[in-house]
Structure formats: structure tokens, C-alpha cells
N, C-alpha and C positions, 0 to 999 in steps of 0.2 A: 324175674325179668319180664318175660311175657307169659301170659296165662293161656295162650292158644294152644290147643292140642295139635293143630295142623301146621304150625310154624316149622317144626323140625323136619318133618317129611318133605315139605316144600323146599326148604333150604337145601336139604340133601339132594333132592331131585335136580334142582337148578345147578348144584355143584357138579354132579356126575354128568348131566347133560351138556353142561358147558365144557367140561373136559372132553367129552365125546366129540362135540363140534370142533374144538381146537385140534383134536387128534386127526380128524378127517380133513379139515380145511388148511391148517397151517403146515403140518408135516407132510412131506411128500413120501417118506418112507414109513409105511404103516407098521406099527408095532402091534402084533396080534394080541399080545397079553394086555396091553393097555387098552386097546379097542374092546376086547372082551370084558375086562373088569368094568370099564366105564359103561358099557351097554348093560351089564348085569346090575350094576349099581342104579342106573337111571330107571330101568324097568322095575327093579325091587322097590325103590322108593316111590315110584308112581303107584305101584300096587298098595304100598303102605299108606300113602296119602289117600287112596280111594277108600281103604278100610276104615281109616280115621274119619273121613267125611260121612261114611255110612254108619257110624257108631250108633249105639243105643240112644234113643231119645231121653232116657232118664239121666244120662250123663251131661246133658246140655245145660248151660246156665239158665236158660228160660224155665227150667223146672223148679227153681227156687220159689217162684211165685205161688204155685199151688201149695207149697209147704207153709208159706206165710198165711195163705187162706185157711189151711187146715188148723194152724195155730189160733187164728182168730175165731174159728168155729168152736175149737175146744175152749177157749177163753169165754165165749158166749155161753156155752153149755155150763161152764163152771159158775158163771154169774147166775144163771137160772137155778142151779142147784143150791147156791148160797141163799138166794131169795126164797126158795121152797123151804129150806131148813129153818130160816127165820120165821116164816109163816107157821111152821109146825111148832116152834118154840113159843110163839105168841099164843097159839091155841092151847098148848099144854099149861101155860102160865094162868090162863083164864079158866 
């Protein structure tokens, strides 16, 4: 569906914070369990989103570019090695 790592924590945070706001604004009788669970859920998901945003840079999609550069460097080295071996074969034949 979506390939973003931060989508799920943001959706969860918006759900719990929306429930918390509804609990505080709409209902006049405060339910302490609902209020507590919504507050814990919102804070927990906010922390989770923060951890996901601060993730390791090696996990980011932008890191695929150096891998392709590494592959092209390896291919270039292989081409040079093939040329070198062909030169050696020519010298051995002569």
C-alpha cells in the first residue's frame, strides 16, 4: 500500500489525539479511563513517530544511489581486469 515508515505512527497519533480532543470537548462527564488511554496512546505514538523520523540513515531510500554507484565502480573494475587479462593473453601468444 504505502511504503512510508512514518505513516503508521502519524495515523495512530492522529487517532488517539482526536479521541482525546473529543473526550475533552464533547463530553461533559470526563471518563478517566478513556482520558488516560487516549493520552497514553497519543504520547506513545508521538514518541514512536519521533524515533522513526530519527532512524538510521542507512535505512533511507536515498541510500540506494551509492549502492548503484558501487555497482558501477565494480563493473568498471571488472572491465579493466578483462582488458588486462586480454593483454596478458596477447603477450603470451606472441
